[in-house]
C-alpha positions as CSV (number, residue, x, y, z in Angstrom):
1,M,0.0,0.0,0.0
2,V,2.8,2.3,0.9
3,G,4.5,1.6,-2.5
4,T,1.3,2.4,-4.3
5,M,0.9,5.7,-2.5
6,A,4.4,6.6,-3.4
7,L,3.6,6.1,-7.1
8,L,0.7,8.6,-7.2
9,P,1.4,11.4,-9.7
10,P,2.7,14.6,-8.1
11,F,-0.2,16.7,-9.5
12,I,-2.6,14.9,-7.2
13,R,-3.0,17.2,-4.2
14,A,-5.4,17.5,-1.3
15,S,-8.1,20.0,-2.0
16,P,-7.9,23.2,0.0
17,M,-10.2,23.1,3.0
18,P,-13.4,25.2,2.5
19,P,-14.0,28.3,4.5
20,Y,-16.5,26.7,6.8
21,V,-13.6,24.4,8.0
22,T,-10.8,26.9,8.0
23,G,-12.9,29.7,9.5
24,G,-12.0,31.9,6.6
25,L,-8.5,32.3,7.9
26,P,-5.3,32.2,5.8
27,A,-3.1,29.1,5.8
28,D,-0.4,28.9,8.5
29,D,2.4,29.3,6.0
30,E,0.9,32.6,4.8
31,V,1.0,34.2,8.3
32,L,4.0,36.6,8.9
33,L,5.3,37.9,12.2
34,D,5.7,41.7,12.5
35,A,5.6,42.2,8.8
36,P,6.6,45.8,7.9
37,D,4.4,48.0,5.8
38,D,5.2,49.2,2.3
39,R,7.2,52.2,3.7
40,L,9.1,50.5,6.5
41,G,10.1,47.5,4.5
42,P,12.4,49.2,2.0
43,A,14.1,51.1,4.9
44,L,14.8,47.9,6.7
45,V,16.2,46.3,3.5
46,A,18.5,49.2,2.9
47,A,19.6,49.2,6.5
48,G,20.5,45.5,6.1
49,Q,22.7,46.6,3.3
50,G,24.4,49.2,5.4
51,A,22.6,52.3,4.0
52,Y,20.7,54.6,6.3
53,G,19.2,56.9,3.6
54,R,15.8,55.2,3.3
55,A,15.4,55.2,7.1
56,A,16.3,58.9,7.2
57,E,13.8,59.7,4.5
58,L,11.1,57.7,6.2
59,L,11.5,59.4,9.6
60,A,11.9,62.9,8.0
61,A,8.6,62.4,6.2
62,T,6.8,61.5,9.4
63,R,8.2,64.6,11.1
64,E,7.3,66.9,8.2
65,D,3.8,65.4,8.0
66,A,3.3,65.4,11.8
67,A,2.5,61.7,11.5
68,W,3.4,61.0,15.1
69,E,1.8,57.5,15.5
70,L,3.7,56.3,12.4
71,R,6.9,58.0,13.6
72,D,6.6,56.2,17.0
73,R,6.1,52.8,15.4
74,Y,8.9,53.3,12.8
75,V,11.4,54.4,15.4
76,R,10.7,51.4,17.6
77,R,11.1,49.0,14.7
78,L,14.2,50.6,13.3
79,A,15.8,50.7,16.8
80,A,15.0,47.0,17.2
81,F,16.7,46.3,13.9
82,A,19.7,48.4,14.9
83,R,20.3,46.4,18.1
84,S,21.5,43.5,16.0
85,R,22.6,45.4,12.8
86,H,23.9,48.7,14.0
87,E,26.5,49.6,11.3
88,W,24.1,51.7,9.2
89,Y,23.0,53.7,12.3
90,D,26.6,54.3,13.3
91,V,27.3,55.8,9.9
92,W,24.2,58.0,10.1
93,R,25.2,59.3,13.6
94,A,28.7,60.1,12.4
95,E,27.5,61.9,9.3
96,A,24.5,63.7,10.7
97,P,25.1,64.2,14.5
98,Y,22.4,66.9,14.8
99,D,19.7,65.3,12.6
100,P,16.6,65.2,14.8
101,D,15.5,61.9,13.3
102,Q,18.9,60.3,14.1
103,L,18.8,61.8,17.6
104,L,15.4,60.2,18.2
105,L,16.4,56.8,16.9
106,G,19.6,57.0,19.1
107,A,17.6,57.8,22.2
108,Q,15.2,54.9,21.5
109,L,18.1,52.5,20.9
110,A,19.8,53.6,24.2
111,V,16.6,53.1,26.2
112,D,16.1,49.6,24.7
113,R,19.7,48.6,25.5
114,A,19.5,49.9,29.0
115,W,16.1,48.2,29.6
116,G,17.4,44.7,29.2
117,S,20.3,45.2,31.6
118,P,20.4,44.2,35.3
119,A,21.7,47.7,35.9
120,R,18.7,49.3,34.2
121,A,18.1,52.2,36.6
122,E,21.7,53.3,36.5
123,L,22.0,53.0,32.8
124,L,18.8,54.9,32.2
125,R,20.1,57.9,34.1
126,E,22.9,58.1,31.5
127,V,20.4,58.0,28.7
128,N,18.5,61.1,29.9
129,P,20.6,63.6,28.0
130,L,19.9,61.7,24.7
131,I,16.1,61.9,25.3
132,T,16.5,65.7,26.0
133,G,18.5,66.1,22.8
134,A,15.8,64.3,20.8
135,A,13.1,66.5,22.3
136,R,15.0,69.7,21.4
137,G,15.5,68.4,17.9
138,E,11.8,68.8,17.1
139,D,9.6,70.6,19.7
140,R,6.3,69.4,18.2
141,D,7.3,65.7,18.4
142,P,5.6,63.7,21.2
143,V,7.7,60.6,20.7
144,P,10.6,61.8,22.8
145,W,8.1,62.4,25.6
146,R,6.8,58.9,25.2
147,L,10.5,57.8,25.6
148,A,10.7,60.1,28.7
149,L,7.6,58.4,30.2
150,D,9.2,55.0,29.6
151,H,12.4,56.3,31.2
152,A,10.5,57.6,34.2
153,R,9.0,54.1,34.7
154,G,12.3,52.3,34.4
155,S,14.2,54.8,36.6
156,Q,11.3,54.7,39.2
157,A,10.8,58.5,39.0
158,G,8.3,60.0,41.4
159,P,4.7,61.1,40.5
160,T,5.5,64.8,40.4
161,Y,8.1,64.4,37.7
162,F,5.8,62.0,35.8
163,G,3.1,64.5,35.9
164,E,5.3,67.2,34.4
165,L,6.3,64.8,31.6
166,W,2.7,63.8,31.0
167,E,1.6,67.4,30.7
168,A,4.4,68.1,28.2
169,A,3.4,65.1,26.1
170,L,-0.3,66.1,26.0
171,R,0.6,69.7,24.9
172,R,2.2,68.3,21.8
173,A,-0.2,65.5,20.9
174,P,-3.2,65.0,23.2
175,L,-4.3,61.8,21.4
176,H,-0.9,60.2,20.9
177,Y,-1.5,56.5,21.7
178,G,2.2,55.7,22.5
179,C,2.3,58.3,25.2
180,H,-1.0,57.0,26.6
181,V,0.3,53.4,26.8
182,A,3.6,54.6,28.4
183,A,1.6,56.6,31.0
184,L,-0.7,53.6,31.7
185,R,2.3,51.3,32.2
186,Y,4.0,53.9,34.5
187,L,0.8,54.2,36.6
188,A,0.4,50.4,36.8
189,T,4.0,50.2,38.2
190,S,3.6,53.3,40.4
191,W,0.3,52.0,41.9
192,R,1.7,48.5,42.3
193,G,-0.9,46.9,40.0
194,S,-3.9,48.8,41.2
195,H,-6.0,47.8,38.2
196,R,-9.1,49.8,39.0
197,E,-7.2,53.1,39.0
198,C,-5.4,52.1,35.8
199,F,-8.8,51.2,34.2
200,D,-10.2,54.6,35.3
201,F,-7.3,56.4,33.5
202,A,-7.8,54.3,30.4
203,D,-11.6,54.8,30.3
204,R,-11.3,58.6,30.8
205,A,-8.8,58.9,28.0
206,A,-11.0,56.8,25.6
207,Q,-14.1,58.7,26.4
208,D,-12.4,62.0,25.6
209,A,-11.0,60.7,22.3
210,P,-12.8,60.6,18.9
211,A,-14.1,57.4,17.5
212,G,-11.2,56.7,15.2
213,S,-8.4,57.4,17.6
214,L,-6.1,54.6,18.7
215,V,-6.7,55.8,22.3
216,Q,-10.0,53.9,22.0
217,A,-7.9,50.7,22.4
218,L,-6.4,51.9,25.7
219,P,-9.1,50.2,27.9
220,A,-8.5,46.9,26.1
221,R,-4.8,47.4,26.9
222,A,-5.7,47.8,30.6
223,T,-7.9,44.7,30.3
224,L,-5.0,42.7,29.0
225,A,-3.0,43.7,32.1
226,C,-6.0,42.9,34.4
227,L,-6.4,39.4,32.9
228,T,-2.7,38.5,33.0
229,D,-1.7,40.2,36.3
230,G,-4.4,38.9,38.5
231,G,-6.7,41.9,38.3
232,A,-9.8,40.2,36.8
233,T,-11.4,39.9,40.2
234,V,-10.9,43.6,40.9
235,V,-12.5,45.0,37.7
236,S,-16.0,43.9,36.9
237,R,-16.7,41.6,34.0
238,E,-19.0,44.3,32.5
239,R,-16.1,46.8,32.3
240,L,-13.8,44.2,30.8
241,D,-16.3,43.4,28.1
242,A,-17.0,47.1,27.4
243,A,-13.3,47.7,26.9
244,A,-13.2,44.8,24.4
245,D,-16.3,46.1,22.6
246,R,-14.7,49.5,22.3
247,A,-11.6,48.0,20.7
248,I,-13.8,45.9,18.4
249,D,-15.5,49.1,17.2
250,L,-12.1,50.6,16.5
251,S,-10.9,47.6,14.6
252,A,-13.9,47.8,12.3
253,M,-12.8,51.2,11.1
254,F,-9.6,49.7,9.5
255,A,-9.3,47.4,6.5
256,A,-8.8,43.7,7.0
257,A,-5.2,42.4,6.7
258,D,-3.8,45.9,7.3
259,P,-0.4,45.9,9.1
260,W,-1.2,49.3,10.7
261,P,-3.9,48.0,13.2
262,A,-2.4,44.6,13.5
263,E,-0.8,45.3,16.9
264,I,-4.1,46.4,18.4
265,R,-6.0,43.5,16.8
266,N,-3.5,40.9,18.1
267,K,-3.9,42.3,21.7
268,L,-7.6,42.3,21.3
269,V,-7.6,38.6,20.3
270,Y,-5.6,37.8,23.4
271,V,-8.2,39.6,25.5
272,L,-11.2,38.0,23.8
273,V,-9.7,34.5,24.3
274,R,-9.1,35.2,27.9
275,L,-12.7,36.4,28.2
276,G,-14.0,33.2,26.5
277,R,-15.5,35.2,23.6
278,W,-14.5,32.7,20.9
279,T,-16.7,34.0,18.0
280,D,-15.6,37.5,18.5
281,A,-12.0,36.4,18.6
282,L,-12.5,34.5,15.3
283,E,-13.8,37.6,13.6
284,Q,-10.8,39.6,14.8
285,L,-8.5,36.8,13.5
286,R,-10.2,37.2,10.1
287,M,-9.4,40.9,10.3
288,I,-5.8,40.2,11.2
289,G,-5.4,37.9,8.2
290,P,-1.6,37.2,7.8
291,C,-0.4,40.0,10.2
292,A,0.7,38.4,13.4
293,T,2.7,40.5,15.9
294,S,5.2,39.4,18.5
295,F,3.3,41.0,21.4
296,P,1.3,39.7,23.2
297,W,2.2,36.1,22.1
298,S,5.8,36.5,23.3
299,R,4.4,36.7,26.8
300,E,3.7,33.0,26.6
301,S,6.3,31.6,24.3
302,E,9.8,32.1,22.8
303,D,8.1,31.3,19.5
304,P,5.4,34.0,19.3
305,L,4.4,33.0,15.7
306,G,3.9,29.4,16.8
307,R,1.9,30.5,19.8
308,F,-0.3,32.8,17.6
309,L,-1.0,29.9,15.3
310,E,-1.8,27.6,18.3
311,V,-4.3,30.1,19.7
312,R,-5.7,30.7,16.3
313,E,-6.5,27.0,15.9
314,E,-8.0,26.9,19.3
315,V,-10.3,29.8,18.5
316,R,-11.3,28.3,15.2
317,R,-12.3,25.0,16.8
318,H,-14.3,26.7,19.7
319,A,-16.0,29.2,17.4
320,L,-17.1,26.6,14.8
321,I,-18.3,24.2,17.5
322,H,-20.2,26.9,19.3
323,P,-21.1,29.4,16.5
324,R,-22.4,32.3,18.7
325,S,-21.0,35.2,20.7
326,E,-19.9,34.2,24.2
327,H,-20.3,37.8,25.4
328,G,-20.6,37.7,29.2
329,G,-18.9,34.3,29.5
330,R,-16.6,33.3,32.3
331,V,-13.1,34.8,32.6
332,R,-10.6,32.0,32.8
333,P,-7.9,32.4,35.5
334,G,-5.0,31.7,33.3
335,G,-3.6,30.2,30.1
336,H,-5.5,29.5,26.9
């Protein structure tokens, strides 16, 4: 029998599974982790070849257009690349030491390097002048102030200093999502995991933001912290579901398979799974398409793509077996 099977012609293939079996999701081998968009991709390719010009043009365009959310994301991605392939950045710094885009990238890179060190607090104190230099390079830019808020959390700065930084960030961009996330994380650390206060902060920010603002996803970010840090018994299920619903409404405003909202949608799937809302999670996975992101799946595995695919399969099975919304179901204490 084995010999017969081996002789079958190569053009005989298993038929693709129909949508009612796959859940309308792309195949596993089509899913990419942290795929760059059409603007970031060429900059990363050029950097890999040792050239910084495309990265410089990309960041300059975000500054000129005041596209601060894009600028924040691109800076973080370029800094992550520079941690392992830094030659192109070293040339940029040497040739353009006062370039505001280079200064911002250098400050992000320094914070990232310090963050992973056992001597983080001490190293972060040395980074402070770099953040100040980046802030002076472009006064309108809120991204250095997001870095300053991250720095305040890592260096255990007091609430008065944090408040000054937060006010400075809001003056520049009152709806900047990155600054709001940095503030939420600082408050969570400062309040030693007081999830109710963090949730209040996130809710107030979302209520004050327009419907299409990324800040609408902030309560879902607070929900993720609640569900993973033991706060689910402190915040009511009604508030957790409302936060997820708010993020679902935001997700619906973006096209499916778009890399831009992928980070928010991946976090939302994580939240929906922890809430037991399988059908809603499946719909978000359809919106994600092939755009998996490292966070939050790296929380649970050194192979975030593999973990994403495992959770995706679990969601597909649950949602197809129970094809209804599980809104208001039980919050599971841990794991998937």
